[in-house]
C-alpha positions in Angstrom: -9.8 9.0 -56.0 -11.6 7.3 -53.1 -10.9 6.2 -49.6 -12.5 2.8 -49.8 -10.1 0.1 -48.7 -9.0 -2.0 -51.8 -8.7 -5.7 -51.7 -4.9 -6.3 -51.4 -4.4 -9.8 -52.8 -2.5 -10.3 -56.0 -2.7 -13.3 -58.3 -0.3 -14.4 -61.1 -2.0 -16.1 -64.0 0.7 -17.4 -66.3 -1.7 -17.7 -69.3 -2.9 -14.1 -68.9 0.7 -12.8 -68.3 1.8 -14.4 -71.6 -1.3 -13.0 -73.4 -0.7 -9.4 -72.2 3.1 -9.5 -72.2 4.0 -6.4 -74.2 6.0 -3.2 -73.8 4.4 -0.2 -72.0 5.0 2.8 -69.8 5.5 2.6 -66.1 3.3 5.7 -65.5 5.3 7.6 -63.0 3.6 10.5 -64.7 0.9 11.1 -67.3 1.6 12.1 -69.9 4.8 10.1 -69.8 8.2 11.7 -70.0 8.8 10.5 -73.5 5.9 12.8 -74.6 7.6 16.0 -73.3 8.4 18.6 -75.9 12.0 19.6 -76.7 12.9 23.2 -76.7 10.6 24.0 -73.8 11.2 27.5 -72.6 12.3 28.0 -69.0 10.0 31.0 -68.9 6.9 28.7 -69.0 8.1 26.8 -66.0 9.0 30.1 -64.2 5.4 31.3 -64.9 3.9 28.4 -63.1 6.3 28.8 -60.2 5.1 32.4 -59.9 1.5 31.2 -60.2 2.1 28.9 -57.3 3.6 31.7 -55.2 0.4 33.7 -55.7 -1.9 31.0 -54.3 -3.3 31.6 -50.9 -2.7 28.0 -49.8 -0.3 26.4 -52.2 0.3 22.7 -52.2 3.3 21.6 -50.1 6.5 20.7 -51.9 8.3 17.6 -52.7 12.0 18.1 -53.5 14.0 15.7 -55.7 17.8 16.1 -56.2 19.5 14.0 -58.9 23.0 13.2 -57.8 24.4 11.3 -60.8 27.9 10.1 -59.9 28.9 6.5 -59.4 32.3 5.0 -58.8 31.6 1.9 -60.8 29.1 0.9 -63.5 26.5 -1.8 -62.9 25.8 -3.4 -66.2 22.0 -3.6 -65.8 21.7 0.1 -65.0 19.3 2.3 -67.0 19.7 5.4 -64.9 21.2 8.7 -65.9 24.6 8.5 -64.2 28.2 9.5 -64.6 30.8 6.9 -63.7 33.9 8.5 -62.2 36.3 8.4 -59.3 37.3 12.1 -59.6 35.8 13.8 -56.6 36.3 17.2 -58.1 33.1 16.5 -60.2 31.1 16.4 -57.0 32.4 19.8 -55.8 31.5 21.6 -59.0 28.1 19.9 -59.3 27.3 20.9 -55.7 28.0 24.5 -56.5 25.6 24.3 -59.5 22.9 22.6 -57.4 23.0 25.3 -54.8 22.6 28.0 -57.6 19.6 26.1 -58.9 18.1 25.9 -55.5 18.4 29.7 -55.2 16.9 30.2 -58.7 13.9 28.1 -58.1 13.1 29.2 -54.6 13.3 32.8 -55.5 10.3 32.4 -57.8 8.2 30.5 -55.2 7.4 33.3 -52.8 7.5 33.0 -49.0 5.5 29.7 -48.6 8.0 26.9 -49.2 6.9 24.1 -46.9 8.5 20.8 -47.8 6.8 17.4 -46.9 9.1 15.2 -48.9 12.7 15.2 -50.0 14.5 12.5 -52.0 18.1 12.2 -53.1 18.5 9.8 -56.0 21.1 9.0 -58.5 23.6 7.8 -59.3 24.9 7.3 -55.8 24.2 10.2 -53.4 26.9 9.0 -51.0 29.5 9.6 -53.7 29.4 13.0 -52.0 31.3 13.1 -48.7 29.7 14.0 -45.4 30.7 17.7 -45.5 29.4 18.1 -49.1 26.1 16.5 -48.1 25.8 18.8 -45.1 26.4 21.8 -47.4 23.7 20.7 -49.7 21.2 20.1 -46.9 22.1 23.5 -45.3 21.4 25.2 -48.6 18.1 23.4 -48.8 17.1 24.5 -45.3 18.1 28.0 -46.1 15.6 28.3 -48.9 12.9 25.8 -47.8 11.1 24.8 -44.6 11.4 21.1 -44.0 8.4 20.1 -42.0 9.1 17.9 -38.9 6.7 15.2 -40.0 8.1 15.0 -43.5 9.5 12.0 -45.4 13.2 12.5 -46.2 14.8 9.7 -48.1 18.0 8.9 -49.9 19.2 6.0 -52.1 22.2 4.1 -50.8 24.8 1.7 -52.3 25.9 -0.4 -49.3 29.3 -0.8 -50.9 29.9 3.0 -50.5 28.6 3.9 -47.1 29.8 3.1 -43.6 28.3 3.5 -40.1 29.8 7.0 -39.7 28.1 8.1 -42.9 24.8 6.5 -41.9 25.0 8.6 -38.7 25.9 11.7 -40.6 22.9 11.5 -43.0 20.6 10.7 -40.1 21.8 13.9 -38.4 21.1 15.8 -41.5 17.4 14.9 -41.2 17.0 11.8 -43.4 14.5 9.3 -42.0 14.2 6.8 -44.8 16.8 4.8 -46.7 16.6 2.7 -49.8 19.4 0.2 -50.4 20.2 -1.4 -53.7 20.7 -5.2 -53.4 19.4 -6.6 -56.7 20.6 -10.2 -56.0 22.9 -11.7 -53.3 24.0 -14.6 -55.6 27.8 -14.3 -56.4 27.4 -15.6 -60.0 24.7 -13.0 -60.7 26.7 -10.2 -59.1 29.7 -11.1 -61.2 27.6 -11.1 -64.4 26.3 -7.6 -63.7 29.5 -6.1 -62.2 28.1 -5.5 -58.8 30.0 -7.5 -56.1 28.2 -6.8 -52.9 28.3 -9.1 -49.9 25.4 -9.9 -47.7 27.5 -8.8 -44.7 28.2 -5.3 -45.8 24.5 -4.8 -46.7 23.4 -6.0 -43.3 25.9 -3.7 -41.6 24.3 -0.7 -43.3 20.8 -1.9 -42.3 21.9 -2.4 -38.7 23.5 1.0 -38.6 20.4 2.6 -40.0 18.3 1.0 -37.3 20.6 2.1 -34.6 20.4 5.6 -35.8 16.6 5.6 -35.8 15.7 5.6 -39.5 11.9 5.3 -39.8 11.9 3.1 -42.8 14.4 0.8 -44.7 13.7 -0.4 -48.2 15.6 -3.0 -50.2 15.6 -3.0 -54.0 15.7 -6.3 -55.9 15.7 -7.1 -59.6 14.4 -10.2 -61.3 15.4 -11.3 -64.8 19.2 -10.7 -64.4 21.8 -12.9 -66.1 22.4 -16.3 -64.4 19.4 -16.0 -62.2 17.4 -19.2 -61.5 14.5 -19.8 -59.3 16.6 -21.6 -56.7 19.2 -18.9 -56.6 16.7 -16.1 -56.3 14.9 -18.0 -53.5 18.1 -17.9 -51.5 18.3 -14.1 -52.0 14.7 -13.8 -50.9 15.4 -15.8 -47.7 18.3 -13.5 -46.8 16.2 -10.4 -47.6 13.3 -11.6 -45.5 15.7 -12.4 -42.7 16.9 -8.7 -42.8 13.3 -7.7 -42.2 13.1 -4.5 -44.3 10.0 -2.3 -44.1 9.6 -2.2 -47.8 10.8 -4.2 -50.8 10.9 -3.2 -54.4 11.0 -6.0 -56.9 11.9 -4.6 -60.3 11.8 -6.3 -63.7 15.1 -6.1 -65.5 14.4 -4.6 -69.0 17.2 -5.6 -71.4 17.5 -2.7 -73.8 21.1 -2.6 -74.9 20.4 -0.4 -77.9 19.3 2.3 -75.5 21.6 1.8 -72.5 25.3 1.2 -73.3 26.2 -0.6 -70.0 23.7 -3.3 -70.8 25.7 -4.3 -73.9 28.2 -6.0 -71.5 25.5 -8.4 -70.4 25.5 -11.7 -72.3 22.0 -12.1 -73.6 22.4 -15.9 -73.6 22.8 -15.8 -69.8 19.4 -14.1 -69.2 16.7 -16.3 -67.9 14.1 -17.3 -70.4 10.5 -16.1 -70.2 9.3 -19.2 -68.4 12.0 -19.1 -65.8 11.6 -15.3 -65.3 7.9 -15.8 -64.8 8.6 -18.5 -62.3 11.0 -16.3 -60.4 8.4 -13.6 -60.2 5.7 -16.0 -59.0 8.0 -17.4 -56.4 8.9 -13.9 -55.2 5.3 -12.8 -54.9 4.4 -16.0 -52.9 7.3 -15.6 -50.6 6.9 -11.9 -49.9 3.1 -12.0 -49.4 3.5 -15.2 -47.4 5.9 -13.3 -45.1 3.3 -10.6 -44.5 4.2 -8.0 -47.0 1.3 -6.2 -48.8 1.4 -5.8 -52.5 1.1 -2.0 -53.0 1.3 -2.0 -56.8 3.7 -2.4 -59.7 7.0 -3.5 -58.0 6.4 -2.4 -54.4 5.7 -4.4 -51.3 5.4 -3.0 -47.8 4.7 -4.4 -44.3 1.1 -4.3 -43.0 1.9 -1.5 -40.5 4.0 0.6 -43.0 2.9 4.1 -43.7 2.6 3.3 -47.4 0.2 0.5 -46.7 -1.9 2.7 -44.5 -1.9 5.5 -47.0 -3.2 3.1 -49.7 -6.0 2.0 -47.4 -7.0 5.7 -46.8 -6.9 6.5 -50.5 -3.9 8.9 -49.9 -1.2 7.1 -51.8 0.4 8.8 -54.9 2.7 7.7 -57.7 5.4 10.0 -58.9 8.9 9.8 -60.5 10.3 8.2 -57.3 7.6 5.5 -57.2 4.8 5.3 -54.7 4.5 8.0 -52.1 2.4 8.8 -49.0 2.1 12.4 -50.1 -0.5 12.9 -52.8 -0.9 16.7 -52.5 2.6 17.9 -53.3 4.1 20.0 -56.2 7.5 18.6 -57.1 10.6 20.6 -57.6 13.4 18.7 -59.3 17.0 19.7 -59.3 20.1 18.4 -61.1 20.6 17.0 -64.6 17.6 15.2 -66.2 15.5 15.8 -63.1 11.7 16.2 -63.7 9.5 18.6 -61.8 5.7 19.0 -61.7 4.0 22.2 -60.8 0.2 22.1 -61.1 -0.5 21.0 -64.7 3.1 21.5 -65.9 6.0 19.1 -66.2 9.6 20.4 -66.8 12.8 18.4 -67.2 16.3 19.6 -66.9 19.1 19.3 -69.5 20.8 15.9 -69.6 24.5 16.8 -69.6 26.8 18.5 -67.1 28.1 21.0 -69.7 24.6 22.3 -70.5 23.6 22.3 -66.9 26.6 24.4 -65.8 26.3 26.8 -68.8 22.6 27.5 -68.0 23.2 28.2 -64.4 26.3 30.3 -65.1 23.9 32.5 -67.0 21.3 32.6 -64.2 18.8 30.6 -66.3 16.8 27.6 -65.1 18.2 24.5 -66.8 14.8 23.3 -68.2 15.0 21.8 -71.6 11.9 19.7 -72.1 8.4 19.9 -70.7 4.7 19.7 -71.2 1.7 21.8 -70.1 -1.3 19.4 -69.6 -4.6 20.2 -71.2 -8.0 19.3 -69.6 -8.0 15.8 -71.3 -4.5 15.1 -69.9 -5.5 16.1 -66.4 -8.5 13.8 -66.5 -6.6 10.9 -67.8 -3.8 11.6 -65.3 -6.4 11.3 -62.5 -7.8 8.0 -64.0 -4.3 6.5 -64.2 -3.3 7.7 -60.8 -6.5 6.1 -59.3 -5.8 2.8 -61.0 -2.1 2.7 -60.3 -2.6 3.6 -56.6 -6.0 2.2 -55.6 -6.8 -0.3 -58.3 -10.2 1.4 -58.5 -11.8 4.2 -60.5 -15.0 5.7 -59.1 -17.1 7.3 -61.8 -18.9 9.8 -59.5 -15.6 11.3 -58.5 -14.5 11.5 -62.1 -17.7 13.4 -62.8 -17.2 15.8 -59.9 -13.6 16.5 -60.5 -13.5 16.6 -64.3 -17.1 16.8 -65.5 -16.9 13.6 -67.4 -19.4 10.8 -67.8 -17.4 7.6 -68.0 -19.8 5.7 -70.2 -19.8 8.6 -72.7 -16.4 10.1 -72.5 -14.5 6.8 -72.4 -16.7 4.9 -74.9 -13.7 4.2 -77.1 -11.8 2.7 -74.2 -14.8 0.6 -73.0 -14.4 -2.0 -75.8 -10.9 -2.8 -74.7 -11.9 -2.8 -71.1 -14.7 -5.2 -71.7 -12.2 -7.6 -73.3 -10.1 -7.4 -70.2 -13.2 -7.9 -68.1 -13.8 -11.1 -70.0 -10.3 -12.2 -69.1 -10.9 -11.6 -65.5 -8.6 -8.6 -65.1 -11.2 -6.1 -64.0 -14.9 -5.5 -63.3 -16.9 -2.8 -64.9 -19.6 -2.0 -62.4 -22.4 0.6 -62.4 -20.4 3.0 -60.3 -16.7 2.0 -60.7 -14.0 0.1 -62.5 -12.3 -2.3 -60.1 -9.1 -4.2 -60.9 -9.2 -7.8 -59.7 -6.3 -9.6 -57.9 -5.7 -11.3 -61.3 -5.3 -8.0 -63.0 -3.0 -6.2 -60.6 0.3 -7.4 -62.1 -1.1 -6.2 -65.5 -2.1 -2.7 -64.2 0.2 -1.1 -66.8 -1.9 -2.8 -69.5 -5.1 -1.5 -68.0 -3.7 2.0 -67.7 -2.5 1.9 -71.3 -6.1 1.7 -72.4 -6.6 5.3 -71.1 -3.4 6.6 -72.6 -4.6 8.7 -75.5 -1.1 9.8 -76.5 0.1 6.2 -76.6 -2.8 5.2 -78.7 -1.9 7.9 -81.3 1.8 7.1 -81.5 2.6 3.6 -80.1 4.8 2.5 -82.9 7.4 5.2 -82.4 8.1 4.5 -78.7 10.3 2.1 -76.9 9.3 0.8 -73.4 10.2 -2.0 -71.1 8.1 -5.2 -71.1 5.2 -5.2 -68.6 6.5 -8.4 -66.9 
């Protein structure tokens, strides 16, 4: 909400972490996806696509493609994926994706400039080079990918070689995110993801040779058999690889929701104290090595575009995490993918059968969604400001949404004052500012503003905050 440079330190206070340790949303959207309504008519989504087409200067686009196939299952995984080695699945899915591209683009009118594109999964490189080229050709046929855009894909280093790295770079990708999780062999065995340091470094080296603009590594803390000493060794190897960004995710053990996690032995998970020590060690090592804490689970180098965007007040949080493009509408394609057009969210059907059936009939495969009201939009702006800048400026809230913080958020103020007493934030005359001590608990602070959570907390299941 404001271009003021935020203080970028982060402090871990074990006493406060324990006090505020509870389950809560990750706020990749507001309202959160679990609030979307079932039976959402595709016509409502189409109406907003046409509305966008009628705008004189519509927002640029961010495209997300969900490519759900994996050859093997990682036991910790909570993503929507399909484990198979049958490559015929990829061919049929690709045909359907291309039909969905045509359906959505037809409703958008002539102005279809794209600033951001992301292939996620699953494992996007389950598709071979020719199939990936076909998908990118179809994308370029219907959309204009701007030269300065951010084009990223997620990569499993076990399933990509130097030739494929060169192929995806040629297609226009300039950012790559590699899953590492942990280099320790005992941990890898416990989660069914055997991945050597050597094969990971080979992919990183190939990406650098091909001129990728940014390389990000994903880590997870809280996995079975992890210890502080073992994870420190992983951190040493990661830092030696010198990625531009590092994501440090908290493993949420929810076996009742995610079937693969039932194969993880709960007694092998690190206890709360060990898990907290792993997190504290990781933060100290990463920030000590010059990485800036962006927010939630993300760290980036001082000179990285994400760090610079945060300093300029231009960072944004969406379903792919933090982004440098705050001004985009998001089109999402593939099963379970979530799009956002203006005040509207729409999510696709979750299964291949439903997805193919809808597209065979020429119908957008939207199944769930939500059209935000004025209160949702104001709270979305508040949560975005806090998640991205750790600051909320009351004058901008007044200008953008006509709200007086002291009056319109009087109910929330009591909880905020208790958090202020704990040193998580400062309530000043003109702003709410999150302190370094409160940054790791930013989800808790945002939960104060989540009216829908306040009304229905007991019926929802979320991961722990830390």
